[in-house]
MDAnalysis code that builds the backbone (N, CA, C; Angstrom):
import MDAnalysis as mda
import numpy as np

u = mda.Universe.empty(735, n_residues=245, atom_resindex=np.repeat(np.arange(245), 3), trajectory=True)
u.add_TopologyAttr("name", ["N", "CA", "C"] * 245)
u.add_TopologyAttr("resid", np.arange(1, 246))
u.add_TopologyAttr("resname", ["MET", "THR", "SER", "THR", "GLY", "TRP", "LYS", "SER", "GLY", "TRP", "THR", "GLY", "ALA", "THR", "PRO", "PRO", "GLU", "PRO", "HIS", "PRO", "SER", "ARG", "PRO", "GLY", "GLY", "PRO", "ALA", "ARG", "ALA", "PRO", "LEU", "MET", "ASP", "GLY", "GLY", "ARG", "LEU", "SER", "ALA", "ASP", "MET", "LEU", "LEU", "ARG", "ALA", "TYR", "ALA", "LEU", "GLY", "VAL", "PHE", "PRO", "MET", "ALA", "GLU", "SER", "ARG", "GLU", "ASP", "PRO", "GLU", "VAL", "PHE", "TRP", "VAL", "ASP", "PRO", "ARG", "TRP", "ARG", "GLY", "ILE", "PHE", "PRO", "LEU", "ASP", "GLY", "PHE", "HIS", "ILE", "SER", "ARG", "SER", "LEU", "ALA", "ARG", "ARG", "ILE", "ARG", "ARG", "GLY", "GLY", "PHE", "GLU", "ILE", "ALA", "VAL", "ASN", "ARG", "ASP", "PHE", "GLU", "ALA", "THR", "LEU", "ARG", "GLY", "CYS", "ALA", "ASP", "ARG", "PRO", "GLU", "THR", "TRP", "ILE", "SER", "ASP", "THR", "ILE", "PHE", "ARG", "LEU", "TYR", "CYS", "ASP", "LEU", "HIS", "ALA", "ARG", "GLY", "PHE", "ALA", "HIS", "SER", "LEU", "GLU", "ILE", "ARG", "GLU", "GLY", "GLY", "GLU", "LEU", "VAL", "GLY", "GLY", "VAL", "TYR", "GLY", "VAL", "THR", "LEU", "GLY", "ALA", "ALA", "PHE", "PHE", "GLY", "GLU", "SER", "MET", "PHE", "SER", "ARG", "ARG", "ALA", "ASP", "ALA", "SER", "LYS", "VAL", "ALA", "LEU", "ALA", "TYR", "LEU", "VAL", "ASP", "ARG", "LEU", "ARG", "LEU", "GLY", "GLY", "PHE", "LEU", "LEU", "PHE", "ASP", "THR", "GLN", "PHE", "ILE", "THR", "ALA", "HIS", "LEU", "ARG", "SER", "LEU", "GLY", "ALA", "VAL", "GLU", "ILE", "PRO", "ARG", "SER", "ASP", "TYR", "ARG", "ARG", "ARG", "LEU", "THR", "GLU", "ALA", "LEU", "ALA", "ARG", "PRO", "ALA", "ASP", "PHE", "THR", "ARG", "PRO", "ALA", "LEU", "PRO", "ALA", "ASP", "PRO", "GLN", "GLU", "LEU", "LEU", "GLN", "ARG", "SER", "THR", "GLN", "MET", "SER"])
u.atoms.positions = np.array([
    [-4.347, -11.480, -10.941],
    [-5.022, -11.025, -9.185],
    [-5.247, -9.416, -9.898],
    [-5.773, -9.152, -8.514],
    [-6.114, -8.059, -8.391],
    [-5.588, -7.526, -7.311],
    [-4.535, -6.070, -6.617],
    [-4.243, -5.482, -5.888],
    [-4.536, -4.434, -5.603],
    [-4.927, -4.526, -4.153],
    [-5.278, -2.460, -3.870],
    [-4.806, -2.506, -2.090],
    [-3.736, -1.859, -2.394],
    [-3.556, -1.516, -0.534],
    [-2.434, -0.328, -1.146],
    [-2.258, 0.246, 0.225],
    [-1.428, 1.730, 0.519],
    [0.153, 1.943, -0.031],
    [-0.099, 0.553, -0.495],
    [1.735, 0.455, -0.864],
    [1.887, -0.245, -1.756],
    [0.585, -0.993, -2.479],
    [0.820, -1.542, -3.543],
    [0.533, -0.894, -5.082],
    [0.484, 0.355, -5.190],
    [0.560, 1.308, -6.459],
    [2.362, 1.812, -6.090],
    [3.299, 1.688, -5.336],
    [4.055, 2.903, -5.046],
    [5.147, 2.833, -6.718],
    [5.521, 2.849, -7.225],
    [6.826, 2.733, -7.952],
    [8.299, 3.218, -7.438],
    [8.340, 3.695, -6.661],
    [9.609, 5.437, -6.876],
    [9.897, 6.104, -7.218],
    [9.161, 6.531, -8.016],
    [8.999, 7.462, -9.099],
    [8.771, 8.642, -8.425],
    [8.192, 9.200, -7.348],
    [8.072, 10.564, -6.391],
    [8.792, 10.625, -5.902],
    [9.010, 12.382, -6.079],
    [9.924, 12.691, -5.525],
    [10.116, 12.637, -4.485],
    [11.215, 12.916, -3.801],
    [11.161, 12.942, -2.260],
    [10.850, 13.979, -1.797],
    [10.250, 14.139, -0.479],
    [10.172, 15.521, 0.700],
    [10.819, 16.387, 1.204],
    [10.576, 17.507, 1.754],
    [11.967, 17.886, 2.563],
    [11.402, 16.823, 3.861],
    [12.976, 16.560, 4.848],
    [12.673, 16.010, 6.519],
    [12.601, 17.306, 7.289],
    [12.100, 17.097, 8.177],
    [11.175, 18.071, 8.939],
    [12.911, 18.539, 9.874],
    [13.808, 17.476, 9.942],
    [14.862, 17.707, 10.871],
    [15.696, 18.760, 10.130],
    [15.779, 18.355, 8.465],
    [17.045, 19.036, 7.678],
    [15.610, 19.923, 7.004],
    [15.801, 20.526, 6.592],
    [14.996, 21.102, 5.840],
    [15.620, 21.234, 4.053],
    [15.105, 21.005, 3.377],
    [15.051, 21.063, 1.770],
    [15.747, 19.365, 1.974],
    [15.964, 18.723, 2.432],
    [16.485, 16.978, 2.716],
    [15.421, 16.123, 2.201],
    [15.942, 15.160, 1.938],
    [15.077, 14.036, 1.716],
    [14.040, 13.405, 3.067],
    [13.272, 12.885, 2.388],
    [12.015, 12.031, 3.461],
    [12.804, 10.724, 2.751],
    [13.668, 10.527, 1.934],
    [13.497, 9.398, 1.841],
    [15.703, 9.381, 2.258],
    [15.388, 8.583, 3.572],
    [17.288, 8.277, 3.901],
    [17.717, 7.234, 2.749],
    [19.216, 8.152, 2.637],
    [19.727, 7.373, 1.938],
    [20.027, 5.322, 2.061],
    [20.230, 5.209, 1.246],
    [19.949, 3.415, 0.530],
    [21.115, 2.807, 1.719],
    [21.146, 2.211, 2.300],
    [21.842, 1.257, 2.991],
    [21.572, -0.533, 3.124],
    [22.540, -1.393, 2.354],
    [22.289, -2.735, 2.778],
    [21.616, -3.323, 3.615],
    [20.696, -3.941, 3.215],
    [19.680, -4.245, 3.414],
    [20.136, -5.752, 4.952],
    [21.671, -6.836, 4.055],
    [21.853, -7.546, 4.939],
    [22.437, -6.680, 6.779],
    [22.846, -5.331, 6.820],
    [22.639, -5.204, 8.135],
    [21.569, -4.974, 9.237],
    [20.440, -4.860, 8.186],
    [18.890, -4.968, 8.674],
    [18.973, -5.268, 10.474],
    [17.724, -5.110, 10.687],
    [17.273, -6.335, 11.883],
    [16.376, -5.875, 12.293],
    [15.495, -6.363, 12.685],
    [13.915, -6.644, 13.307],
    [14.000, -5.630, 14.103],
    [15.049, -5.394, 15.271],
    [15.563, -4.344, 15.997],
    [15.391, -3.005, 15.896],
    [16.039, -3.129, 15.000],
    [16.158, -1.218, 13.698],
    [15.143, -1.383, 13.027],
    [14.020, -2.102, 13.272],
    [12.623, -1.528, 12.265],
    [11.921, -1.582, 12.894],
    [11.652, -2.093, 14.801],
    [11.364, -1.184, 15.675],
    [11.492, 0.131, 15.958],
    [13.123, 0.014, 15.976],
    [13.417, 1.269, 16.438],
    [12.757, 2.369, 15.274],
    [12.808, 2.407, 14.208],
    [12.232, 3.086, 13.137],
    [10.417, 3.393, 13.008],
    [9.964, 2.663, 13.382],
    [8.624, 2.985, 13.552],
    [7.907, 3.591, 14.824],
    [8.722, 3.676, 15.269],
    [8.451, 4.462, 16.798],
    [8.872, 5.691, 16.899],
    [9.704, 5.517, 15.408],
    [10.166, 7.488, 15.629],
    [9.478, 7.600, 14.090],
    [8.654, 6.572, 13.452],
    [7.558, 7.329, 12.198],
    [8.547, 6.651, 10.277],
    [9.393, 6.385, 11.281],
    [10.328, 6.358, 10.115],
    [9.840, 4.682, 9.794],
    [9.504, 4.541, 7.962],
    [9.113, 2.809, 7.668],
    [10.161, 2.657, 6.253],
    [10.390, 1.119, 6.324],
    [11.683, 1.098, 5.233],
    [10.191, 0.324, 3.698],
    [11.364, 0.971, 2.904],
    [10.582, 0.194, 1.572],
    [12.193, -0.205, 0.583],
    [11.759, -1.465, -0.289],
    [12.570, -1.363, -1.344],
    [12.013, -1.320, -3.075],
    [13.516, -0.586, -3.821],
    [13.060, -0.478, -5.172],
    [12.009, -1.461, -6.145],
    [12.995, -2.608, -5.313],
    [11.873, -3.793, -5.777],
    [12.640, -4.961, -6.103],
    [11.446, -6.145, -6.039],
    [11.709, -7.103, -5.186],
    [13.262, -7.687, -5.267],
    [14.451, -7.625, -6.022],
    [15.200, -8.193, -6.056],
    [16.454, -6.600, -5.858],
    [15.797, -6.090, -5.321],
    [17.337, -4.767, -4.532],
    [17.080, -5.026, -3.766],
    [18.795, -5.570, -3.492],
    [19.172, -5.987, -1.480],
    [19.329, -4.766, -1.328],
    [19.078, -3.807, -1.213],
    [19.037, -2.436, -0.327],
    [17.858, -1.615, -0.003],
    [17.699, -0.611, 1.217],
    [16.136, -1.092, 2.092],
    [16.475, 0.789, 2.412],
    [15.764, 1.524, 1.705],
    [15.681, 2.729, 2.334],
    [14.232, 3.456, 3.377],
    [14.780, 4.533, 4.030],
    [13.734, 4.501, 5.273],
    [12.615, 5.791, 4.556],
    [11.721, 5.808, 4.592],
    [10.678, 7.274, 4.196],
    [10.120, 7.165, 5.334],
    [9.836, 8.996, 5.451],
    [9.169, 9.782, 6.568],
    [8.427, 10.848, 5.548],
    [7.157, 10.402, 5.385],
    [6.332, 10.999, 4.646],
    [6.125, 12.486, 4.849],
    [5.732, 13.519, 3.991],
    [5.322, 14.640, 4.881],
    [4.118, 14.576, 5.302],
    [2.895, 14.093, 4.485],
    [1.216, 13.986, 4.827],
    [1.315, 12.113, 5.014],
    [0.678, 12.120, 6.465],
    [0.458, 10.744, 7.224],
    [-0.945, 9.979, 6.524],
    [-0.890, 8.835, 5.693],
    [-2.582, 8.328, 5.415],
    [-2.584, 7.647, 7.104],
    [-3.620, 7.754, 7.695],
    [-4.115, 7.071, 8.527],
    [-5.753, 6.585, 8.117],
    [-5.938, 6.062, 9.198],
    [-7.854, 5.559, 9.065],
    [-8.064, 6.020, 10.681],
    [-9.255, 7.182, 11.341],
    [-9.411, 7.662, 11.874],
    [-10.166, 6.130, 12.613],
    [-10.026, 5.505, 13.746],
    [-11.419, 4.437, 13.651],
    [-12.567, 4.173, 14.155],
    [-12.428, 6.006, 14.270],
    [-14.599, 5.582, 14.560],
    [-15.144, 6.454, 13.008],
    [-13.950, 6.454, 12.136],
    [-14.660, 6.816, 10.964],
    [-14.242, 5.597, 9.469],
    [-14.398, 4.321, 10.380],
    [-14.224, 3.683, 9.197],
    [-15.712, 3.623, 8.192],
    [-15.706, 3.254, 6.892],
    [-17.127, 3.908, 5.944],
    [-17.365, 2.517, 5.750],
    [-18.334, 2.025, 6.046],
    [-18.884, 0.502, 5.147],
    [-20.343, 1.201, 4.494],
    [-20.006, 1.094, 3.658],
    [-20.725, 1.081, 2.332],
    [-21.711, 0.709, 2.251],
    [-22.996, 0.325, 1.503],
    [-23.945, -1.073, 1.427],
    [-24.530, -1.779, 1.092],
    [-22.820, -1.321, 0.173],
    [-22.869, -2.665, -0.777],
    [-22.070, -3.686, 0.248],
    [-20.784, -2.980, 0.279],
    [-19.779, -3.432, 1.509],
    [-20.341, -4.329, 2.556],
    [-21.140, -3.669, 3.162],
    [-22.288, -4.007, 4.231],
    [-23.740, -5.203, 3.556],
    [-23.868, -5.503, 2.467],
    [-24.004, -6.458, 1.874],
    [-23.296, -7.375, 1.788],
    [-22.393, -7.452, 0.859],
    [-21.465, -8.215, 1.071],
    [-21.135, -8.975, 2.485],
    [-20.636, -8.549, 3.362],
    [-20.192, -8.754, 4.463],
    [-21.358, -9.947, 5.392],
    [-22.475, -9.251, 5.113],
    [-23.959, -10.429, 5.999],
    [-23.795, -11.602, 4.366],
    [-23.245, -11.426, 3.665],
    [-24.271, -12.458, 2.741],
    [-22.817, -13.911, 3.421],
    [-21.526, -12.990, 3.608],
    [-21.014, -14.232, 4.190],
    [-20.173, -14.921, 3.356],
    [-19.312, -16.872, 3.164],
    [-19.154, -17.219, 2.801],
    [-17.914, -16.755, 2.456],
    [-16.967, -15.602, 3.070],
    [-15.823, -15.558, 3.278],
    [-15.429, -16.087, 4.385],
    [-13.987, -17.085, 4.967],
    [-13.573, -17.289, 6.683],
    [-12.336, -16.324, 7.090],
    [-12.374, -16.034, 7.622],
    [-11.483, -14.451, 8.711],
    [-10.738, -15.237, 9.184],
    [-9.840, -15.041, 9.371],
    [-8.576, -16.008, 10.289],
    [-7.368, -15.149, 10.600],
    [-7.204, -15.158, 11.851],
    [-5.673, -14.348, 12.532],
    [-4.450, -14.885, 12.729],
    [-3.763, -14.208, 11.534],
    [-1.893, -15.039, 11.821],
    [-2.140, -16.474, 11.245],
    [-2.534, -16.841, 10.920],
    [-2.580, -18.376, 10.475],
    [-2.137, -19.133, 9.318],
    [-1.181, -17.967, 8.090],
    [-0.527, -18.019, 7.540],
    [0.341, -16.814, 7.380],
    [1.124, -16.507, 8.320],
    [1.695, -14.817, 8.247],
    [2.245, -15.224, 6.675],
    [3.493, -15.810, 6.842],
    [4.307, -15.455, 5.604],
    [3.275, -15.795, 3.484],
    [1.955, -16.530, 4.237],
    [1.216, -16.869, 2.831],
    [1.030, -15.827, 2.229],
    [0.523, -14.915, 3.820],
    [-0.157, -13.328, 3.275],
    [0.518, -12.252, 2.920],
    [2.136, -13.177, 3.393],
    [2.718, -12.055, 3.145],
    [3.481, -11.807, 1.564],
    [3.312, -13.320, 1.235],
    [3.460, -13.812, -0.998],
    [2.781, -13.467, -1.262],
    [1.376, -12.694, -0.577],
    [-0.213, -12.497, -1.493],
    [0.102, -10.624, -1.971],
    [0.732, -10.392, -0.560],
    [0.856, -9.438, -1.368],
    [2.083, -8.470, -2.132],
    [2.667, -9.367, -2.290],
    [4.391, -9.509, -2.831],
    [4.149, -10.049, -4.773],
    [2.754, -10.577, -4.239],
    [2.657, -10.797, -5.703],
    [1.733, -10.247, -6.791],
    [2.271, -9.141, -7.293],
    [2.113, -8.968, -8.257],
    [3.562, -8.106, -9.352],
    [3.103, -7.463, -10.089],
    [4.238, -7.314, -11.115],
    [5.967, -6.726, -10.793],
    [5.244, -5.713, -9.852],
    [6.315, -4.639, -9.100],
    [5.430, -4.852, -7.675],
    [7.070, -5.002, -6.822],
    [6.781, -4.699, -5.128],
    [7.889, -4.666, -5.333],
    [7.564, -3.607, -3.849],
    [8.664, -3.152, -2.661],
    [8.750, -4.185, -1.385],
    [8.465, -5.142, -2.022],
    [8.969, -6.410, -1.132],
    [9.975, -6.985, -1.104],
    [10.972, -7.165, -1.032],
    [11.956, -7.556, -1.235],
    [12.451, -8.752, -0.707],
    [13.338, -9.739, -0.761],
    [13.666, -10.465, 0.364],
    [13.921, -10.493, 1.110],
    [14.800, -8.956, 1.447],
    [15.291, -8.583, 2.688],
    [14.279, -8.686, 3.965],
    [13.053, -7.343, 2.980],
    [12.350, -6.782, 4.075],
    [10.971, -8.156, 4.374],
    [11.199, -9.361, 3.478],
    [10.061, -10.612, 3.235],
    [10.974, -11.055, 4.899],
    [12.070, -10.938, 5.110],
    [12.394, -12.157, 5.785],
    [12.184, -11.090, 7.460],
    [13.279, -9.440, 7.321],
    [12.272, -8.478, 8.919],
    [11.276, -8.826, 9.265],
    [9.938, -9.130, 8.277],
    [8.974, -9.148, 8.203],
    [8.293, -10.530, 9.287],
    [8.622, -11.451, 8.430],
    [8.665, -12.886, 8.911],
    [9.164, -12.567, 11.075],
    [10.744, -12.070, 11.396],
    [10.897, -11.890, 12.367],
    [9.959, -11.253, 13.170],
    [9.813, -9.845, 12.596],
    [9.042, -9.556, 13.503],
    [7.382, -10.434, 13.888],
    [6.860, -11.488, 13.241],
    [5.861, -12.387, 13.020],
    [6.539, -12.983, 14.181],
    [7.373, -13.846, 14.308],
    [8.154, -14.398, 15.195],
    [7.503, -14.065, 16.591],
    [8.560, -13.089, 16.613],
    [8.312, -11.934, 17.793],
    [7.511, -11.389, 18.840],
    [6.046, -11.452, 18.228],
    [5.091, -10.982, 17.909],
    [4.489, -9.917, 17.814],
    [5.021, -8.684, 17.113],
    [5.231, -7.592, 16.693],
    [4.378, -7.303, 15.416],
    [4.305, -8.740, 14.191],
    [3.448, -8.651, 13.120],
    [2.292, -9.315, 13.098],
    [1.401, -9.293, 12.317],
    [0.136, -9.474, 12.458],
    [-0.668, -9.967, 11.084],
    [-1.236, -10.852, 10.854],
    [-2.013, -11.196, 9.433],
    [-3.809, -11.144, 10.050],
    [-4.203, -10.235, 9.223],
    [-5.585, -10.712, 8.754],
    [-6.529, -11.184, 7.388],
    [-6.418, -12.343, 7.692],
    [-6.425, -13.456, 6.625],
    [-8.197, -13.785, 5.881],
    [-8.251, -13.569, 4.641],
    [-9.484, -14.061, 3.659],
    [-9.442, -15.815, 3.279],
    [-10.374, -16.534, 3.608],
    [-10.073, -17.313, 2.360],
    [-11.561, -17.369, 2.168],
    [-11.414, -18.248, 1.225],
    [-12.803, -19.120, 0.185],
    [-12.959, -19.801, -0.132],
    [-13.597, -21.230, 0.593],
    [-13.539, -22.195, -0.156],
    [-12.339, -22.959, 0.737],
    [-11.529, -22.505, 1.435],
    [-10.235, -23.298, 2.045],
    [-9.130, -22.111, 1.275],
    [-8.987, -21.390, 0.491],
    [-8.190, -20.790, -0.180],
    [-7.858, -19.840, 0.060],
    [-6.844, -19.312, 0.015],
    [-6.736, -17.904, 0.796],
    [-6.886, -16.901, -0.597],
    [-7.733, -16.335, -0.391],
    [-8.290, -15.430, -1.446],
    [-7.832, -13.586, -1.421],
    [-7.175, -13.464, 0.050],
    [-6.968, -11.512, 0.482],
    [-6.771, -11.554, 1.762],
    [-6.386, -11.001, 2.664],
    [-5.246, -10.626, 3.408],
    [-4.736, -8.866, 3.544],
    [-4.364, -8.573, 4.622],
    [-3.852, -7.261, 4.945],
    [-2.490, -8.059, 6.370],
    [-1.002, -7.395, 6.332],
    [-0.697, -7.599, 7.322],
    [0.154, -6.243, 8.073],
    [0.457, -5.968, 9.129],
    [1.148, -4.893, 9.578],
    [2.182, -5.035, 10.804],
    [2.386, -4.244, 11.756],
    [3.025, -4.485, 12.497],
    [2.595, -3.775, 13.729],
    [2.700, -3.912, 14.896],
    [2.661, -3.365, 15.649],
    [2.891, -2.948, 17.297],
    [3.492, -1.895, 17.452],
    [3.618, -0.890, 18.696],
    [2.772, -0.425, 20.163],
    [2.953, -0.897, 21.133],
    [1.559, -0.249, 21.729],
    [0.125, 0.069, 21.219],
    [-0.300, 1.281, 21.357],
    [-1.293, 1.030, 20.655],
    [-1.202, 1.397, 19.395],
    [-0.186, 0.957, 18.398],
    [-0.497, 1.569, 17.069],
    [-0.041, 0.865, 16.409],
    [-1.226, 0.863, 15.254],
    [-0.611, -0.615, 13.863],
    [-0.498, 0.378, 12.135],
    [0.385, -0.392, 11.930],
    [0.857, -0.006, 10.777],
    [0.995, -0.378, 9.751],
    [0.051, -0.394, 8.986],
    [-0.494, -0.990, 7.802],
    [0.720, -1.357, 6.939],
    [0.904, -2.474, 6.947],
    [1.882, -2.632, 5.611],
    [1.360, -2.650, 3.914],
    [0.161, -3.621, 4.091],
    [0.019, -3.970, 2.127],
    [-1.139, -4.715, 2.719],
    [-2.273, -4.604, 1.311],
    [-3.279, -5.828, 1.346],
    [-3.249, -6.315, -0.057],
    [-4.025, -7.413, 0.161],
    [-4.111, -7.622, -1.510],
    [-5.490, -8.585, -1.730],
    [-5.950, -8.836, -2.532],
    [-7.490, -8.926, -2.971],
    [-7.164, -9.875, -4.446],
    [-7.708, -11.328, -4.084],
    [-7.634, -12.028, -5.273],
    [-9.672, -12.938, -5.571],
    [-10.314, -11.917, -4.627],
    [-11.777, -12.099, -4.850],
    [-12.403, -10.437, -4.957],
    [-13.347, -10.183, -5.597],
    [-13.936, -9.012, -5.233],
    [-13.814, -8.883, -3.770],
    [-13.772, -7.313, -3.525],
    [-14.373, -7.157, -2.186],
    [-13.545, -7.967, -0.866],
    [-13.031, -8.549, -1.579],
    [-11.661, -9.280, 0.127],
    [-11.297, -8.564, 0.312],
    [-10.672, -7.424, -0.283],
    [-9.455, -6.661, 0.645],
    [-10.024, -5.760, 1.360],
    [-11.488, -5.186, 0.707],
    [-12.551, -4.420, 1.998],
    [-13.159, -5.038, 3.293],
    [-13.655, -6.552, 3.142],
    [-14.339, -6.968, 3.856],
    [-12.921, -7.389, 5.148],
    [-11.434, -7.796, 4.511],
    [-10.356, -7.524, 5.424],
    [-10.007, -6.222, 6.690],
    [-10.663, -5.624, 5.570],
    [-10.028, -3.846, 6.105],
    [-11.185, -3.650, 7.896],
    [-12.473, -4.197, 7.294],
    [-13.272, -4.340, 8.150],
    [-13.456, -4.705, 9.265],
    [-13.077, -6.343, 8.853],
    [-12.509, -6.790, 10.140],
    [-12.084, -6.631, 10.583],
    [-10.218, -5.600, 10.096],
    [-8.975, -5.639, 11.211],
    [-9.586, -4.075, 11.272],
    [-10.488, -3.152, 10.820],
    [-10.832, -2.146, 12.469],
    [-11.597, -2.267, 13.207],
    [-11.932, -3.352, 13.064],
    [-13.419, -3.575, 14.313],
    [-12.324, -4.421, 15.169],
    [-11.370, -5.742, 14.953],
    [-10.222, -5.626, 16.027],
    [-9.297, -4.666, 16.512],
    [-9.121, -4.119, 15.931],
    [-8.324, -2.468, 16.545],
    [-8.582, -1.959, 17.413],
    [-10.364, -2.015, 17.309],
    [-11.028, -0.832, 18.388],
    [-11.281, -1.605, 19.660],
    [-11.540, -3.433, 19.354],
    [-11.747, -3.896, 20.591],
    [-10.513, -4.418, 21.283],
    [-9.326, -4.224, 20.413],
    [-7.944, -4.594, 21.383],
    [-7.671, -3.176, 21.769],
    [-7.868, -1.759, 21.440],
    [-7.174, -0.892, 22.651],
    [-6.618, -0.336, 21.609],
    [-6.649, -0.053, 20.347],
    [-5.056, 0.284, 19.359],
    [-6.101, 2.068, 19.213],
    [-5.238, 2.932, 18.840],
    [-5.235, 4.609, 18.736],
    [-5.174, 5.318, 17.448],
    [-4.181, 4.235, 17.408],
    [-3.597, 4.959, 15.570],
    [-3.630, 3.884, 14.982],
    [-4.252, 3.762, 13.345],
    [-4.158, 3.131, 12.204],
    [-2.838, 3.751, 11.715],
    [-2.134, 3.447, 10.573],
    [-1.143, 4.494, 10.153],
    [-1.589, 3.454, 8.923],
    [-1.743, 4.298, 7.762],
    [-1.464, 3.915, 6.153],
    [-0.550, 3.485, 5.401],
    [0.253, 4.802, 6.120],
    [1.439, 5.466, 5.600],
    [1.046, 6.386, 4.079],
    [1.036, 5.580, 3.069],
    [0.406, 6.327, 1.658],
    [-1.158, 6.432, 1.894],
    [-1.430, 7.108, 0.887],
    [-3.318, 6.764, 0.717],
    [-3.543, 6.676, -0.583],
    [-4.517, 6.065, -0.847],
    [-4.721, 6.039, -2.064],
    [-6.373, 5.822, -2.262],
    [-7.392, 6.414, -3.268],
    [-8.599, 6.365, -3.782],
    [-9.447, 5.809, -3.295],
    [-8.566, 4.205, -2.830],
    [-9.250, 3.315, -2.497],
    [-9.450, 2.882, -1.016],
    [-8.217, 3.756, -0.157],
    [-8.009, 4.011, 1.176],
    [-9.619, 4.533, 1.537],
    [-9.678, 6.257, 0.987],
    [-10.525, 7.110, 1.093],
    [-11.275, 7.093, 1.299],
    [-12.018, 6.035, -0.104],
    [-13.752, 5.948, -0.346],
    [-14.171, 5.123, 1.607],
    [-12.563, 4.450, 2.041],
    [-13.644, 3.498, 3.000],
    [-13.238, 4.489, 4.217],
    [-12.658, 6.235, 4.153],
    [-12.440, 7.112, 5.371],
    [-10.831, 7.233, 5.551],
    [-10.616, 6.779, 4.882],
    [-8.827, 7.345, 5.277],
    [-8.693, 8.942, 5.577],
    [-7.614, 9.512, 5.911],
    [-7.444, 10.891, 5.764],
    [-5.937, 10.882, 5.707],
    [-5.766, 11.792, 5.254],
    [-4.249, 12.231, 5.608],
    [-4.142, 13.338, 6.437],
    [-2.675, 13.354, 7.582],
    [-2.723, 14.599, 8.125],
    [-1.018, 14.313, 7.935],
    [-0.658, 16.118, 8.425],
    [0.443, 16.652, 8.170],
    [1.355, 15.621, 9.362],
    [2.753, 15.945, 8.959],
    [3.563, 14.849, 9.703],
    [3.689, 15.475, 11.274],
    [3.723, 16.455, 11.343],
    [3.591, 16.990, 13.126],
    [2.068, 16.170, 13.732],
    [1.322, 16.269, 13.106],
    [0.242, 16.230, 14.043],
    [0.158, 13.773, 14.150],
    [0.587, 13.404, 13.263],
    [1.273, 12.142, 13.004],
    [1.702, 11.700, 13.774],
    [3.337, 12.197, 14.031],
    [4.245, 12.218, 15.262],
    [3.425, 12.364, 16.514],
    [3.216, 13.619, 16.912],
    [2.371, 13.902, 17.881],
    [1.212, 12.362, 18.371],
    [-0.252, 11.837, 17.309],
    [-0.608, 11.191, 17.571],
    [-0.027, 9.633, 18.279],
    [1.063, 9.114, 16.832],
    [2.333, 8.329, 17.059],
    [2.545, 8.255, 18.210],
    [2.981, 9.276, 19.233],
    [3.930, 9.233, 20.882],
    [2.409, 8.874, 21.695],
    [1.191, 9.577, 21.758],
    [0.608, 9.165, 22.456],
    [0.044, 7.186, 22.323],
    [-0.010, 7.183, 21.081],
    [-0.479, 5.485, 21.011],
    [1.206, 4.839, 20.926],
    [1.590, 4.742, 21.119],
    [3.667, 4.038, 21.808],
    [2.987, 3.966, 23.831],
    [1.922, 4.769, 24.569],
    [2.439, 4.734, 25.840],
    [1.447, 4.622, 26.039],
    [0.454, 3.477, 25.103],
    [-0.803, 3.378, 25.591],
    [-0.637, 1.634, 24.959],
    [-1.347, 0.762, 26.250],
    [-0.581, -0.566, 25.712],
    [-2.468, -1.199, 24.970],
    [-2.250, -1.694, 24.154],
    [-3.542, -2.776, 22.965],
    [-3.167, -4.608, 22.696],
    [-3.858, -4.977, 22.083],
    [-3.678, -6.188, 22.025],
    [-3.771, -7.092, 20.556],
    [-3.328, -7.112, 20.192],
    [-3.834, -7.514, 18.401],
    [-4.456, -8.946, 18.647],
    [-4.548, -9.675, 19.647],
    [-4.486, -11.610, 19.567],
    [-5.218, -11.615, 20.033],
    [-5.860, -10.938, 21.208],
    [-6.759, -11.100, 22.011],
    [-8.186, -11.101, 21.910],
    [-8.862, -10.112, 21.491],
    [-10.317, -10.288, 21.011],
    [-10.358, -11.146, 20.021],
    [-11.976, -11.656, 20.424],
    [-12.008, -12.943, 19.445],
    [-12.671, -12.597, 18.139],
    [-12.950, -13.061, 16.800],
    [-13.851, -12.388, 15.789],
    [-14.868, -12.538, 15.632],
    [-15.755, -11.610, 15.731],
    [-17.317, -11.659, 15.624],
    [-17.732, -13.131, 15.767],
    [-18.608, -13.567, 16.038],
    [-19.158, -14.838, 15.969],
    [-20.512, -14.768, 14.359],
    [-20.791, -13.852, 14.270],
    [-21.506, -13.368, 12.624],
    [-21.270, -12.026, 12.356],
    [-21.796, -11.885, 10.898],
    [-20.433, -10.893, 10.431],
    [-22.290, -9.858, 10.995],
    [-23.361, -9.783, 11.590],
    [-24.202, -9.122, 11.694],
    [-22.908, -8.075, 13.009],
    [-22.385, -9.392, 13.732],
    [-21.943, -8.489, 14.727],
    [-21.177, -7.137, 14.470],
    [-20.450, -7.527, 13.723],
    [-19.545, -6.497, 13.192],
    [-19.762, -5.186, 12.359],
    [-21.203, -5.337, 11.792],
    [-22.142, -4.569, 11.670],
    [-22.401, -3.863, 12.290],
    [-22.853, -4.441, 13.588],
    [-23.759, -3.352, 14.556],
    [-22.818, -2.742, 15.627],
    [-21.641, -3.504, 15.371],
    [-20.179, -2.545, 16.321],
    [-19.715, -1.407, 15.299],
    [-20.109, -0.814, 14.001],
    [-19.159, -0.394, 13.180],
    [-20.035, 0.752, 13.156],
    [-22.047, 0.323, 13.172],
    [-22.681, 1.456, 13.213],
    [-22.880, 2.277, 14.216],
    [-22.244, 1.522, 15.619],
    [-22.568, 2.307, 16.553],
    [-21.151, 2.951, 16.651],
    [-20.097, 2.335, 16.198],
    [-18.899, 3.172, 15.960],
    [-19.329, 4.727, 15.140],
    [-19.570, 5.018, 13.961],
    [-19.879, 5.609, 13.156],
    [-20.482, 6.426, 13.644],
])
């Protein structure tokens, strides 16, 4: 299985960066017992611009991450290349929202090294049950072959991870996700980290201070992830993307 995503390649080896409120301090907060974590704690952390990670699948502890530079997707700057447009136009993929959140989460965790521990899996399933975590799924012949999931608060979408078992499945998922966020009234698509894959699609890095300003603005606005209808056909998505870019 091939996997691409904003957290898929993280190994925990990157030195921590200074925390803004503690000059010289770590961006990674001290580890805490995952059993003490709750969905409400995660929501409060996201509202502060902080997100959780674990060192490995078996790690019972979770730490908080607050990057100095933050990856985001400008919703009017998502880049659909000619080859990706041809793949979207060709069809063959079935797109669904929240049909099987847990299977999407398992797909994201299905790799030799993952930050999605059992604790984190449980917490995001709790957030999904409460309407704060969502998945956009790609199927081919009824089989789940790609997808992306994230958390919503106000008009902010926090992308957590994605996976791909077919060529271009994750790119197609992102194209449909960005279209949905635009239609739903979202202002911020936070990718947390940035990769060459995301950068090629239009993602950029912004400093922590700029990110927090955008986050504050997005949290004060309403948005709806579930209400927008999926495009009736691929050409509808491509036309909207052309108009926005």
